[in-house]
KEKOLMI-879405 format. One record per atom (N, C-alpha, C): residue in three letters; atom name; y, z, x. Coordinates in nm, 3 decimals. Layout:
REM KEKOLMI-879405
REC  kolke  drenmi       yy       zz       xx
REC    ALA      CA        Y        Z        X
...
REM end
This chain:
REM KEKOLMI-879405
REC  kolke  drenmi       yy       zz       xx
REC    MET       N    9.020    9.779   10.448
REC    MET      CA    9.008    9.642   10.498
REC    MET       C    8.861    9.605   10.511
REC    ASN       N    8.827    9.489   10.460
REC    ASN      CA    8.690    9.440   10.471
REC    ASN       C    8.695    9.295   10.518
REC    ILE       N    8.649    9.272   10.639
REC    ILE      CA    8.651    9.137   10.696
REC    ILE       C    8.517    9.070   10.668
REC    ARG       N    8.524    8.963   10.589
REC    ARG      CA    8.402    8.891   10.551
REC    ARG       C    8.369    8.787   10.658
REC    ILE       N    8.245    8.791   10.708
REC    ILE      CA    8.209    8.710   10.823
REC    ILE       C    8.087    8.623   10.793
REC    LEU       N    8.097    8.496   10.829
REC    LEU      CA    7.982    8.407   10.829
REC    LEU       C    7.933    8.394   10.974
REC    VAL       N    7.803    8.389   10.990
REC    VAL      CA    7.744    8.378   11.124
REC    VAL       C    7.656    8.254   11.131
REC    ALA       N    7.683    8.166   11.227
REC    ALA      CA    7.602    8.046   11.248
REC    ALA       C    7.539    8.053   11.387
REC    GLU       N    7.410    8.074   11.392
REC    GLU      CA    7.335    8.089   11.518
REC    GLU       C    7.193    8.042   11.493
REC    ASP       N    7.145    7.949   11.575
REC    ASP      CA    7.012    7.891   11.549
REC    ASP       C    6.897    7.980   11.596
REC    ASN       N    6.924    8.072   11.688
REC    ASN      CA    6.819    8.162   11.734
REC    ASN       C    6.808    8.277   11.634
REC    GLU       N    6.694    8.283   11.565
REC    GLU      CA    6.679    8.380   11.456
REC    GLU       C    6.692    8.524   11.502
REC    ILE       N    6.633    8.555   11.618
REC    ILE      CA    6.638    8.693   11.669
REC    ILE       C    6.782    8.732   11.702
REC    LEU       N    6.851    8.643   11.771
REC    LEU      CA    6.990    8.671   11.806
REC    LEU       C    7.077    8.681   11.682
REC    ARG       N    7.050    8.595   11.585
REC    ARG      CA    7.130    8.596   11.462
REC    ARG       C    7.110    8.727   11.385
REC    GLU       N    6.986    8.769   11.373
REC    GLU      CA    6.958    8.893   11.299
REC    GLU       C    7.021    9.013   11.370
REC    ASP       N    7.010    9.016   11.502
REC    ASP      CA    7.067    9.128   11.577
REC    ASP       C    7.219    9.129   11.564
REC    LEU       N    7.281    9.013   11.574
REC    LEU      CA    7.427    9.005   11.563
REC    LEU       C    7.472    9.050   11.424
REC    CYS       N    7.403    9.004   11.322
REC    CYS      CA    7.441    9.043   11.186
REC    CYS       C    7.427    9.194   11.166
REC    GLN       N    7.322    9.250   11.224
REC    GLN      CA    7.302    9.395   11.213
REC    GLN       C    7.416    9.470   11.282
REC    GLN       N    7.455    9.422   11.401
REC    GLN      CA    7.564    9.485   11.474
REC    GLN       C    7.696    9.475   11.397
REC    LEU       N    7.721    9.358   11.338
REC    LEU      CA    7.845    9.338   11.263
REC    LEU       C    7.847    9.428   11.139
REC    ASN       N    7.736    9.434   11.069
REC    ASN      CA    7.730    9.515   10.947
REC    ASN       C    7.739    9.665   10.975
REC    SER       N    7.718    9.704   11.100
REC    SER      CA    7.728    9.846   11.135
REC    SER       C    7.874    9.892   11.143
REC    GLN       N    7.965    9.795   11.144
REC    GLN      CA    8.107    9.829   11.150
REC    GLN       C    8.161    9.853   11.008
REC    PRO       N    8.237    9.958   10.988
REC    PRO      CA    8.282    9.993   10.853
REC    PRO       C    8.375    9.889   10.790
REC    ASP       N    8.439    9.805   10.872
REC    ASP      CA    8.533    9.707   10.817
REC    ASP       C    8.479    9.564   10.822
REC    PHE       N    8.349    9.549   10.855
REC    PHE      CA    8.287    9.416   10.859
REC    PHE       C    8.179    9.405   10.752
REC    SER       N    8.164    9.284   10.698
REC    SER      CA    8.048    9.257   10.613
REC    SER       C    8.008    9.111   10.632
REC    VAL       N    7.881    9.092   10.668
REC    VAL      CA    7.830    8.955   10.686
REC    VAL       C    7.796    8.900   10.549
REC    THR       N    7.864    8.794   10.511
REC    THR      CA    7.845    8.738   10.377
REC    THR       C    7.760    8.612   10.376
REC    GLY       N    7.718    8.568   10.495
REC    GLY      CA    7.633    8.449   10.501
REC    GLY       C    7.582    8.425   10.641
REC    GLU       N    7.457    8.371   10.649
REC    GLU      CA    7.397    8.339   10.778
REC    GLU       C    7.351    8.194   10.776
REC    ALA       N    7.373    8.123   10.887
REC    ALA      CA    7.334    7.982   10.897
REC    ALA       C    7.258    7.956   11.026
REC    PRO       N    7.145    7.887   11.018
REC    PRO      CA    7.067    7.855   11.138
REC    PRO       C    7.106    7.721   11.200
REC    SER       N    7.205    7.655   11.141
REC    SER      CA    7.244    7.523   11.191
REC    SER       C    7.390    7.496   11.157
REC    GLY       N    7.446    7.396   11.222
REC    GLY      CA    7.583    7.358   11.193
REC    GLY       C    7.598    7.301   11.053
REC    ALA       N    7.499    7.224   11.011
REC    ALA      CA    7.503    7.164   10.877
REC    ALA       C    7.504    7.272   10.770
REC    ARG       N    7.420    7.375   10.788
REC    ARG      CA    7.416    7.485   10.692
REC    ARG       C    7.545    7.566   10.697
REC    ALA       N    7.603    7.578   10.814
REC    ALA      CA    7.730    7.650   10.828
REC    ALA       C    7.838    7.583   10.745
REC    VAL       N    7.841    7.452   10.746
REC    VAL      CA    7.940    7.377   10.666
REC    VAL       C    7.917    7.404   10.518
REC    GLU       N    7.791    7.399   10.475
REC    GLU      CA    7.760    7.424   10.333
REC    GLU       C    7.807    7.563   10.291
REC    LEU       N    7.778    7.664   10.371
REC    LEU      CA    7.818    7.801   10.338
REC    LEU       C    7.970    7.815   10.338
REC    ALA       N    8.034    7.757   10.439
REC    ALA      CA    8.179    7.772   10.451
REC    ALA       C    8.253    7.709   10.334
REC    LEU       N    8.198    7.602   10.280
REC    LEU      CA    8.265    7.536   10.168
REC    LEU       C    8.228    7.597   10.033
REC    ALA       N    8.122    7.679   10.033
REC    ALA      CA    8.077    7.738    9.906
REC    ALA       C    8.110    7.885    9.893
REC    GLU       N    8.124    7.956   10.005
REC    GLU      CA    8.143    8.101   10.002
REC    GLU       C    8.286    8.141   10.039
REC    ASP       N    8.326    8.258    9.993
REC    ASP      CA    8.453    8.316   10.037
REC    ASP       C    8.428    8.393   10.166
REC    PHE       N    8.509    8.370   10.266
REC    PHE      CA    8.493    8.440   10.393
REC    PHE       C    8.627    8.441   10.466
REC    ASP       N    8.635    8.525   10.568
REC    ASP      CA    8.757    8.536   10.648
REC    ASP       C    8.740    8.479   10.787
REC    VAL       N    8.623    8.508   10.845
REC    VAL      CA    8.597    8.466   10.983
REC    VAL       C    8.458    8.403   10.989
REC    ILE       N    8.446    8.296   11.067
REC    ILE      CA    8.313    8.240   11.090
REC    ILE       C    8.287    8.237   11.241
REC    LEU       N    8.173    8.292   11.280
REC    LEU      CA    8.128    8.289   11.419
REC    LEU       C    8.034    8.171   11.435
REC    LEU       N    8.073    8.076   11.519
REC    LEU      CA    7.997    7.952   11.532
REC    LEU       C    7.937    7.938   11.672
REC    ASP       N    7.805    7.931   11.677
REC    ASP      CA    7.743    7.890   11.802
REC    ASP       C    7.773    7.741   11.819
REC    ILE       N    7.783    7.693   11.941
REC    ILE      CA    7.813    7.551   11.962
REC    ILE       C    7.685    7.468   11.960
REC    GLU       N    7.587    7.507   12.041
REC    GLU      CA    7.464    7.427   12.051
REC    GLU       C    7.359    7.480   11.955
REC    MET       N    7.338    7.403   11.847
REC    MET      CA    7.235    7.441   11.750
REC    MET       C    7.141    7.322   11.732
REC    GLU       N    7.148    7.250   11.621
REC    GLU      CA    7.059    7.135   11.604
REC    GLU       C    7.096    7.019   11.697
REC    SER       N    7.217    7.023   11.751
REC    SER      CA    7.260    6.927   11.852
REC    SER       C    7.346    7.001   11.952
REC    ILE       N    7.379    6.936   12.062
REC    ILE      CA    7.450    7.003   12.171
REC    ILE       C    7.588    7.050   12.132
REC    GLN       N    7.649    6.989   12.029
REC    GLN      CA    7.779    7.037   11.984
REC    GLN       C    7.785    7.046   11.831
REC    ALA       N    7.677    7.094   11.774
REC    ALA      CA    7.669    7.108   11.628
REC    ALA       C    7.778    7.200   11.574
REC    GLY       N    7.809    7.308   11.648
REC    GLY      CA    7.913    7.399   11.603
REC    GLY       C    8.051    7.334   11.602
REC    ILE       N    8.077    7.252   11.703
REC    ILE      CA    8.205    7.182   11.709
REC    ILE       C    8.217    7.084   11.593
REC    ASP       N    8.109    7.011   11.566
REC    ASP      CA    8.109    6.917   11.454
REC    ASP       C    8.129    6.992   11.322
REC    ALA       N    8.068    7.109   11.311
REC    ALA      CA    8.083    7.189   11.189
REC    ALA       C    8.227    7.234   11.172
REC    ALA       N    8.286    7.283   11.281
REC    ALA      CA    8.425    7.330   11.275
REC    ALA       C    8.520    7.218   11.235
REC    ALA       N    8.493    7.097   11.286
REC    ALA      CA    8.578    6.983   11.253
REC    ALA       C    8.573    6.949   11.105
REC    ARG       N    8.462    6.982   11.038
REC    ARG      CA    8.450    6.959   10.894
REC    ARG       C    8.503    7.077   10.813
REC    ILE       N    8.487    7.197   10.866
REC    ILE      CA    8.529    7.317   10.793
REC    ILE       C    8.680    7.334   10.793
REC    HIS       N    8.743    7.318   10.908
REC    HIS      CA    8.886    7.349   10.921
REC    HIS       C    8.976    7.274   10.822
REC    PRO       N    8.958    7.144   10.801
REC    PRO      CA    9.047    7.075   10.704
REC    PRO       C    9.032    7.128   10.562
REC    GLN       N    8.911    7.176   10.527
REC    GLN      CA    8.885    7.225   10.391
REC    GLN       C    8.922    7.373   10.376
REC    ARG       N    8.909    7.449   10.485
REC    ARG      CA    8.940    7.592   10.480
REC    ARG       C    9.035    7.627   10.596
REC    PRO       N    9.157    7.575   10.593
REC    PRO      CA    9.249    7.593   10.707
REC    PRO       C    9.288    7.738   10.735
REC    GLN       N    9.277    7.825   10.635
REC    GLN      CA    9.315    7.965   10.654
REC    GLN       C    9.205    8.048   10.721
REC    ALA       N    9.082    7.995   10.721
REC    ALA      CA    8.970    8.069   10.779
REC    ALA       C    8.980    8.071   10.930
REC    ARG       N    8.942    8.183   10.991
REC    ARG      CA    8.945    8.196   11.136
REC    ARG       C    8.811    8.152   11.193
REC    ILE       N    8.814    8.050   11.276
REC    ILE      CA    8.692    8.001   11.340
REC    ILE       C    8.687    8.054   11.483
REC    ILE       N    8.579    8.125   11.513
REC    ILE      CA    8.559    8.177   11.649
REC    ILE       C    8.428    8.122   11.701
REC    TYR       N    8.435    8.055   11.816
REC    TYR      CA    8.312    8.009   11.878
REC    TYR       C    8.247    8.124   11.953
REC    LEU       N    8.118    8.142   11.929
REC    LEU      CA    8.039    8.243   11.998
REC    LEU       C    7.928    8.166   12.070
REC    THR       N    7.945    8.142   12.199
REC    THR      CA    7.860    8.045   12.266
REC    THR       C    7.828    8.083   12.408
REC    ALA       N    7.727    8.018   12.463
REC    ALA      CA    7.690    8.039   12.603
REC    ALA       C    7.763    7.941   12.693
REC    HIS       N    7.825    7.840   12.636
REC    HIS      CA    7.895    7.738   12.714
REC    HIS       C    8.033    7.789   12.756
REC    ASP       N    8.062    7.777   12.886
REC    ASP      CA    8.190    7.827   12.934
REC    ASP       C    8.257    7.728   13.030
REC    ASN       N    8.227    7.598   13.013
REC    ASN      CA    8.291    7.500   13.102
REC    ASN       C    8.419    7.448   13.038
REC    ASP       N    8.508    7.400   13.121
REC    ASP      CA    8.642    7.363   13.076
REC    ASP       C    8.641    7.253   12.970
REC    ASP       N    8.560    7.149   12.991
REC    ASP      CA    8.556    7.037   12.897
REC    ASP       C    8.510    7.083   12.759
REC    MET       N    8.410    7.172   12.757
REC    MET      CA    8.359    7.221   12.629
REC    MET       C    8.465    7.305   12.558
REC    ILE       N    8.536    7.388   12.633
REC    ILE      CA    8.641    7.470   12.573
REC    ILE       C    8.748    7.383   12.509
REC    LEU       N    8.793    7.280   12.581
REC    LEU      CA    8.898    7.192   12.528
REC    LEU       C    8.851    7.117   12.405
REC    THR       N    8.728    7.067   12.410
REC    THR      CA    8.674    6.994   12.294
REC    THR       C    8.662    7.087   12.174
REC    ALA       N    8.614    7.207   12.198
REC    ALA      CA    8.594    7.303   12.089
REC    ALA       C    8.726    7.348   12.027
REC    MET       N    8.822    7.385   12.110
REC    MET      CA    8.947    7.440   12.060
REC    MET       C    9.034    7.335   11.990
REC    ALA       N    9.000    7.209   12.009
REC    ALA      CA    9.075    7.102   11.942
REC    ALA       C    9.040    7.090   11.794
REC    THR       N    8.944    7.169   11.747
REC    THR      CA    8.899    7.159   11.607
REC    THR       C    8.972    7.255   11.515
REC    GLY       N    9.067    7.331   11.568
REC    GLY      CA    9.139    7.426   11.484
REC    GLY       C    9.088    7.568   11.495
REC    ALA       N    8.997    7.591   11.589
REC    ALA      CA    8.945    7.727   11.611
REC    ALA       C    9.055    7.816   11.669
REC    VAL       N    9.040    7.946   11.651
REC    VAL      CA    9.142    8.039   11.702
REC    VAL       C    9.094    8.117   11.825
REC    ASP       N    8.963    8.112   11.853
REC    ASP      CA    8.913    8.191   11.967
REC    ASP       C    8.782    8.131   12.016
REC    TYR       N    8.748    8.166   12.140
REC    TYR      CA    8.629    8.115   12.207
REC    TYR       C    8.569    8.231   12.285
REC    PHE       N    8.456    8.281   12.237
REC    PHE      CA    8.397    8.403   12.295
REC    PHE       C    8.260    8.370   12.354
REC    VAL       N    8.241    8.410   12.479
REC    VAL      CA    8.116    8.379   12.550
REC    VAL       C    8.011    8.486   12.524
REC    LYS       N    7.893    8.443   12.487
REC    LYS      CA    7.782    8.535   12.461
REC    LYS       C    7.752    8.621   12.584
REC    GLY       N    7.702    8.740   12.557
REC    GLY      CA    7.665    8.829   12.665
REC    GLY       C    7.771    8.932   12.696
REC    SER       N    7.890    8.913   12.639
REC    SER      CA    7.997    9.011   12.658
REC    SER       C    7.970    9.133   12.570
REC    ASP       N    8.043    9.238   12.595
REC    ASP      CA    8.027    9.363   12.523
REC    ASP       C    8.054    9.346   12.373
REC    ASN       N    7.970    9.405   12.289
REC    ASN      CA    7.988    9.394   12.144
REC    ASN       C    8.122    9.448   12.097
REC    GLU       N    8.165    9.557   12.156
REC    GLU      CA    8.294    9.615   12.117
REC    GLU       C    8.409    9.517   12.143
REC    LEU       N    8.395    9.440   12.250
REC    LEU      CA    8.497    9.339   12.281
REC    LEU       C    8.494    9.228   12.176
REC    LEU       N    8.375    9.188   12.135
REC    LEU      CA    8.362    9.088   12.029
REC    LEU       C    8.426    9.138   11.901
REC    PHE       N    8.397    9.264   11.866
REC    PHE      CA    8.454    9.321   11.744
REC    PHE       C    8.607    9.318   11.749
REC    ARG       N    8.661    9.347   11.866
REC    ARG      CA    8.807    9.345   11.880
REC    ARG       C    8.862    9.204   11.862
REC    HIS       N    8.790    9.107   11.918
REC    HIS      CA    8.833    8.968   11.902
REC    HIS       C    8.833    8.928   11.755
REC    ILE       N    8.732    8.971   11.682
REC    ILE      CA    8.724    8.940   11.539
REC    ILE       C    8.841    9.002   11.464
REC    ARG       N    8.867    9.129   11.491
REC    ARG      CA    8.975    9.199   11.421
REC    ARG       C    9.111    9.137   11.453
REC    MET       N    9.132    9.101   11.579
REC    MET      CA    9.260    9.042   11.617
REC    MET       C    9.276    8.903   11.556
REC    ALA       N    9.168    8.827   11.551
REC    ALA      CA    9.174    8.694   11.489
REC    ALA       C    9.206    8.707   11.340
REC    TYR       N    9.142    8.802   11.275
REC    TYR      CA    9.166    8.825   11.132
REC    TYR       C    9.312    8.865   11.108
REC    ALA       N    9.369    8.940   11.201
REC    ALA      CA    9.508    8.986   11.187
REC    ALA       C    9.609    8.876   11.220
REC    GLY       N    9.558    8.763   11.268
REC    GLY      CA    9.648    8.652   11.301
REC    GLY       C    9.700    8.656   11.442
REC    THR       N    9.643    8.743   11.525
REC    THR      CA    9.685    8.753   11.666
REC    THR       C    9.563    8.745   11.757
REC    PRO       N    9.496    8.629   11.758
REC    PRO      CA    9.374    8.615   11.838
REC    PRO       C    9.400    8.638   11.987
REC    ILE       N    9.299    8.692   12.055
REC    ILE      CA    9.312    8.721   12.198
REC    ILE       C    9.206    8.642   12.275
REC    MET       N    9.234    8.522   12.311
REC    MET      CA    9.139    8.442   12.388
REC    MET       C    9.118    8.502   12.526
REC    SER       N    9.002    8.478   12.582
REC    SER      CA    8.973    8.529   12.716
REC    SER       C    9.071    8.468   12.817
REC    ALA       N    9.082    8.533   12.932
REC    ALA      CA    9.173    8.484   13.036
REC    ALA       C    9.136    8.343   13.079
REC    HIS       N    9.006    8.315   13.089
REC    HIS      CA    8.962    8.181   13.130
REC    HIS       C    9.000    8.078   13.026
REC    THR       N    8.976    8.109   12.898
REC    THR      CA    9.009    8.015   12.792
REC    THR       C    9.159    7.988   12.789
REC    GLN       N    9.239    8.094   12.803
REC    GLN      CA    9.384    8.077   12.806
REC    GLN       C    9.426    7.990   12.923
REC    GLU       N    9.365    8.012   13.038
REC    GLU      CA    9.400    7.934   13.157
REC    GLU       C    9.370    7.785   13.135
REC    VAL       N    9.254    7.757   13.078
REC    VAL      CA    9.215    7.618   13.052
REC    VAL       C    9.312    7.553   12.953
REC    MET       N    9.345    7.625   12.846
REC    MET      CA    9.436    7.571   12.745
REC    MET       C    9.575    7.548   12.801
REC    LEU       N    9.626    7.642   12.879
REC    LEU      CA    9.760    7.627   12.937
REC    LEU       C    9.764    7.513   13.037
REC    ARG       N    9.657    7.499   13.115
REC    ARG      CA    9.652    7.391   13.212
REC    ARG       C    9.652    7.256   13.142
REC    GLU       N    9.578    7.244   13.031
REC    GLU      CA    9.576    7.119   12.956
REC    GLU       C    9.712    7.092   12.891
REC    TYR       N    9.776    7.197   12.841
REC    TYR      CA    9.909    7.182   12.781
REC    TYR       C   10.007    7.129   12.885
REC    SER       N   10.001    7.186   13.006
REC    SER      CA   10.091    7.143   13.113
REC    SER       C   10.065    6.997   13.150
REC    ARG       N    9.936    6.960   13.154
REC    ARG      CA    9.902    6.822   13.188
REC    ARG       C    9.956    6.726   13.082
REC    LEU       N    9.942    6.762   12.956
REC    LEU      CA    9.991    6.676   12.849
REC    LEU       C   10.143    6.663   12.853
REC    ARG       N   10.211    6.774   12.884
REC    ARG      CA   10.357    6.768   12.893
REC    ARG       C   10.400    6.679   13.009
REC    ARG       N   10.329    6.688   13.121
REC    ARG      CA   10.361    6.602   13.235
REC    ARG       C   10.339    6.456   13.200
REC    ASN       N   10.228    6.429   13.131
REC    ASN      CA   10.199    6.292   13.090
REC    ASN       C   10.303    6.241   12.991
REC    GLU       N   10.347    6.330   12.902
REC    GLU      CA   10.449    6.290   12.804
REC    GLU       C   10.578    6.251   12.876
REC    THR       N   10.617    6.333   12.975
REC    THR      CA   10.738    6.303   13.051
REC    THR       C   10.722    6.172   13.128
REC    SER       N   10.606    6.154   13.191
REC    SER      CA   10.579    6.031   13.265
REC    SER       C   10.581    5.910   13.174
REC    LEU       N   10.522    5.927   13.055
REC    LEU      CA   10.516    5.816   12.960
REC    LEU       C   10.656    5.775   12.917
REC    LEU       N   10.741    5.872   12.885
REC    LEU      CA   10.879    5.840   12.844
REC    LEU       C   10.954    5.770   12.956
REC    TYR       N   10.935    5.819   13.079
REC    TYR      CA   11.003    5.759   13.195
REC    TYR       C   10.956    5.615   13.214
REC    PHE       N   10.824    5.594   13.205
REC    PHE      CA   10.771    5.460   13.226
REC    PHE       C   10.815    5.364   13.115
REC    VAL       N   10.816    5.412   12.992
REC    VAL      CA   10.858    5.326   12.881
REC    VAL       C   11.002    5.282   12.900
REC    ASN       N   11.086    5.376   12.941
REC    ASN      CA   11.227    5.342   12.967
REC    ASN       C   11.239    5.243   13.082
REC    THR       N   11.157    5.261   13.185
REC    THR      CA   11.161    5.171   13.300
REC    THR       C   11.109    5.032   13.263
REC    LEU       N   11.006    5.028   13.180
REC    LEU      CA   10.950    4.900   13.137
REC    LEU       C   11.056    4.813   13.069
REC    ALA       N   11.143    4.880   12.996
REC    ALA      CA   11.247    4.805   12.924
REC    ALA       C   11.343    4.733   13.019
REC    SER       N   11.349    4.780   13.144
REC    SER      CA   11.441    4.719   13.241
REC    SER       C   11.376    4.608   13.324
REC    LEU       N   11.245    4.587   13.306
REC    LEU      CA   11.175    4.485   13.384
REC    LEU       C   11.209    4.345   13.336
REC    THR       N   11.222    4.254   13.430
REC    THR      CA   11.244    4.113   13.396
REC    THR       C   11.109    4.049   13.365
REC    PRO       N   11.108    3.933   13.299
REC    PRO      CA   10.981    3.863   13.273
REC    PRO       C   10.902    3.838   13.402
REC    THR       N   10.972    3.804   13.511
REC    THR      CA   10.904    3.780   13.639
REC    THR       C   10.839    3.908   13.690
REC    GLU       N   10.908    4.021   13.677
REC    GLU      CA   10.853    4.148   13.723
REC    GLU       C   10.732    4.189   13.641
REC    ARG       N   10.736    4.163   13.512
REC    ARG      CA   10.619    4.192   13.427
REC    ARG       C   10.499    4.108   13.472
REC    GLU       N   10.525    3.982   13.503
REC    GLU      CA   10.418    3.894   13.548
REC    GLU       C   10.359    3.944   13.680
REC    LEU       N   10.446    3.988   13.770
REC    LEU      CA   10.398    4.041   13.898
REC    LEU       C   10.310    4.165   13.877
REC    ILE       N   10.353    4.252   13.787
REC    ILE      CA   10.273    4.372   13.761
REC    ILE       C   10.137    4.334   13.703
REC    ARG       N   10.134    4.232   13.619
REC    ARG      CA   10.005    4.186   13.565
REC    ARG       C    9.911    4.145   13.678
REC    TYR       N    9.963    4.075   13.776
REC    TYR      CA    9.881    4.034   13.890
REC    TYR       C    9.838    4.155   13.973
REC    LEU       N    9.929    4.249   13.990
REC    LEU      CA    9.896    4.370   14.066
REC    LEU       C    9.785    4.449   13.999
REC    LEU       N    9.788    4.455   13.867
REC    LEU      CA    9.683    4.524   13.791
REC    LEU       C    9.548    4.455   13.806
REC    GLN       N    9.552    4.326   13.837
REC    GLN      CA    9.428    4.251   13.859
REC    GLN       C    9.375    4.271   14.000
REC    GLY       N    9.451    4.344   14.083
REC    GLY      CA    9.407    4.373   14.219
REC    GLY       C    9.451    4.272   14.322
REC    LEU       N    9.542    4.183   14.285
REC    LEU      CA    9.589    4.081   14.379
REC    LEU       C    9.696    4.138   14.471
REC    ASN       N    9.701    4.089   14.595
REC    ASN      CA    9.805    4.131   14.688
REC    ASN       C    9.920    4.030   14.688
REC    ALA       N   10.024    4.060   14.766
REC    ALA      CA   10.144    3.976   14.766
REC    ALA       C   10.113    3.832   14.806
REC    ARG       N   10.030    3.811   14.907
REC    ARG      CA    9.999    3.674   14.951
REC    ARG       C    9.927    3.596   14.842
REC    GLN       N    9.831    3.659   14.777
REC    GLN      CA    9.757    3.591   14.671
REC    GLN       C    9.850    3.555   14.554
REC    ILE       N    9.942    3.647   14.523
REC    ILE      CA   10.037    3.622   14.414
REC    ILE       C   10.130    3.506   14.450
REC    SER       N   10.174    3.502   14.576
REC    SER      CA   10.263    3.393   14.618
REC    SER       C   10.194    3.258   14.608
REC    GLU       N   10.064    3.255   14.638
REC    GLU      CA    9.989    3.130   14.629
REC    GLU       C    9.972    3.086   14.483
REC    ILE       N    9.945    3.182   14.395
REC    ILE      CA    9.928    3.149   14.253
REC    ILE       C   10.058    3.098   14.192
REC    ARG       N   10.169    3.165   14.228
REC    ARG      CA   10.298    3.131   14.168
REC    ARG       C   10.371    3.021   14.246
REC    VAL       N   10.312    2.982   14.357
REC    VAL      CA   10.372    2.880   14.444
REC    VAL       C   10.515    2.923   14.480
REC    VAL       N   10.524    3.044   14.528
REC    VAL      CA   10.652    3.102   14.569
REC    VAL       C   10.634    3.160   14.709
REC    GLY       N   10.741    3.160   14.789
REC    GLY      CA   10.733    3.212   14.924
REC    GLY       C   10.689    3.357   14.927
REC    LEU       N   10.613    3.393   15.031
REC    LEU      CA   10.562    3.529   15.044
REC    LEU       C   10.674    3.631   15.052
REC    ASP       N   10.782    3.599   15.127
REC    ASP      CA   10.894    3.692   15.139
REC    ASP       C   10.960    3.716   15.004
REC    THR       N   10.967    3.610   14.922
REC    THR      CA   11.027    3.624   14.789
REC    THR       C   10.945    3.721   14.704
REC    VAL       N   10.812    3.705   14.706
REC    VAL      CA   10.724    3.793   14.628
REC    VAL       C   10.735    3.936   14.678
REC    LYS       N   10.738    3.955   14.811
REC    LYS      CA   10.750    4.090   14.866
REC    LYS       C   10.881    4.156   14.823
REC    GLY       N   10.988    4.077   14.821
REC    GLY      CA   11.117    4.130   14.778
REC    GLY       C   11.115    4.170   14.631
REC    GLN       N   11.049    4.090   14.547
REC    GLN      CA   11.040    4.121   14.404
REC    GLN       C   10.957    4.248   14.382
REC    ILE       N   10.848    4.261   14.456
REC    ILE      CA   10.764    4.381   14.444
REC    ILE       C   10.840    4.504   14.490
REC    HIS       N   10.920    4.488   14.596
REC    HIS      CA   11.002    4.600   14.645
REC    HIS       C   11.098    4.648   14.537
REC    ARG       N   11.159    4.554   14.464
REC    ARG      CA   11.252    4.593   14.356
REC    ARG       C   11.178    4.665   14.243
REC    ILE       N   11.055    4.623   14.217
REC    ILE      CA   10.975    4.691   14.114
REC    ILE       C   10.948    4.835   14.157
REC    ARG       N   10.913    4.854   14.284
REC    ARG      CA   10.888    4.990   14.334
REC    ARG       C   11.013    5.076   14.320
REC    GLU       N   11.128    5.019   14.349
REC    GLU      CA   11.253    5.093   14.336
REC    GLU       C   11.279    5.135   14.192
REC    LYS       N   11.251    5.046   14.098
REC    LYS      CA   11.273    5.078   13.957
REC    LYS       C   11.185    5.193   13.911
REC    PHE       N   11.061    5.196   13.961
REC    PHE      CA   10.968    5.301   13.921
REC    PHE       C   10.978    5.425   14.009
REC    GLY       N   11.058    5.420   14.112
REC    GLY      CA   11.072    5.533   14.202
REC    GLY       C   10.948    5.561   14.282
REC    CYS       N   10.872    5.456   14.315
REC    CYS      CA   10.748    5.470   14.391
REC    CYS       C   10.765    5.407   14.529
REC    THR       N   10.692    5.461   14.626
REC    THR      CA   10.698    5.406   14.761
REC    THR       C   10.585    5.307   14.787
REC    ARG       N   10.481    5.314   14.704
REC    ARG      CA   10.366    5.224   14.722
REC    ARG       C   10.333    5.156   14.591
REC    THR       N   10.294    5.029   14.602
REC    THR      CA   10.259    4.951   14.483
REC    THR       C   10.141    5.014   14.410
REC    LYS       N   10.046    5.072   14.487
REC    LYS      CA    9.928    5.132   14.425
REC    LYS       C    9.965    5.246   14.331
REC    GLU       N   10.076    5.315   14.359
REC    GLU      CA   10.120    5.424   14.272
REC    GLU       C   10.156    5.372   14.134
REC    ILE       N   10.225    5.259   14.129
REC    ILE      CA   10.265    5.199   14.001
REC    ILE       C   10.141    5.162   13.921
REC    VAL       N   10.047    5.095   13.988
REC    VAL      CA    9.923    5.054   13.922
REC    VAL       C    9.847    5.176   13.868
REC    ALA       N    9.838    5.281   13.950
REC    ALA      CA    9.765    5.402   13.908
REC    ALA       C    9.832    5.468   13.789
REC    HIS       N    9.966    5.477   13.789
REC    HIS      CA   10.039    5.539   13.678
REC    HIS       C   10.018    5.460   13.549
REC    ILE       N   10.027    5.329   13.558
REC    ILE      CA   10.010    5.245   13.438
REC    ILE       C    9.871    5.264   13.379
REC    ARG       N    9.772    5.271   13.466
REC    ARG      CA    9.635    5.290   13.418
REC    ARG       C    9.614    5.430   13.361
REC    ASP       N    9.667    5.531   13.429
REC    ASP      CA    9.652    5.669   13.382
REC    ASP       C    9.716    5.688   13.245
REC    LEU       N    9.827    5.618   13.220
REC    LEU      CA    9.898    5.633   13.093
REC    LEU       C    9.848    5.536   12.987
REC    GLY       N    9.749    5.454   13.022
REC    GLY      CA    9.691    5.361   12.925
REC    GLY       C    9.786    5.252   12.880
REC    LEU       N    9.867    5.201   12.973
REC    LEU      CA    9.968    5.100   12.938
REC    LEU       C    9.933    4.961   12.987
REC    GLU       N    9.810    4.941   13.032
REC    GLU      CA    9.770    4.810   13.085
REC    GLU       C    9.787    4.698   12.983
REC    HIS       N    9.766    4.731   12.855
REC    HIS      CA    9.773    4.626   12.752
REC    HIS       C    9.912    4.564   12.741
REC    LEU       N   10.013    4.633   12.793
REC    LEU      CA   10.150    4.579   12.786
REC    LEU       C   10.173    4.465   12.882
REC    PHE       N   10.076    4.441   12.971
REC    PHE      CA   10.094    4.336   13.073
REC    PHE       C    9.990    4.227   13.062
REC    ARG       N    9.927    4.217   12.947
REC    ARG      CA    9.826    4.114   12.929
REC    ARG       C    9.888    3.987   12.872
REM end
C-alpha cells in the first residue's frame, strides 16, 4: 500500500518537516507540496494523489477552505484532511462543509496524524472527539429546525388573511393597541385574534411566534 499525499502549508519550515515525517513512513509518499491554497488547487487538479493535508490559513484566513471547495467537486474521491491551528466551532463547521473527511489540529502527536491519514484513506476517517461533537450538535440543530419549519409551514396554511395581517404587524414590533388603532378595530377583538394565533402555533407568548418566524427566515411570507 502506498498512500500518495499532497501537503499544503505556507510555513516553509513546518512544511518541510511534515513532509520529511510523512516520507519516513513506509506506506506514505509525498507527491506534491504547496505554499498556498491557490497552488494546492493547481497541484490537486494536475497530480494523482489520495490524500491532501490542507492548512486553513495561508495566503488568506481561509485559503485552505477555499481550496477544498474548488478541489472536492473536481476530485470527489480524494480525501481532504484539514491540518490547522484553528479549533473553534464556526471554523470547523465552515471547513467540513467543503467535503473534507477529517479535521486535525496541529501540535498533536505525529503518530496520531499518521493514523488519521491511514483511516481516511481506508474510508473510515476518525475525527477528533471535539470535531465529532461540533458536527453532531449542528446536525441536531438542523434536524430541529427542519421539524420546526415543517410544523410552521403546516400551521401557516391554516392562517386566515386577517391572522396573516396581524402577524405582519407583530413582526413590525407593534402591540395589540397599536394594531387596533391601525385597523380601526376594538382592542378586545385584536387581543382575541392574537390569542387564536398563539393557539394555532402552540405558543404562550406572541414574542415566541415572532422569534420562530425570524429564526426560520419566514418573514418574507408576511410582507
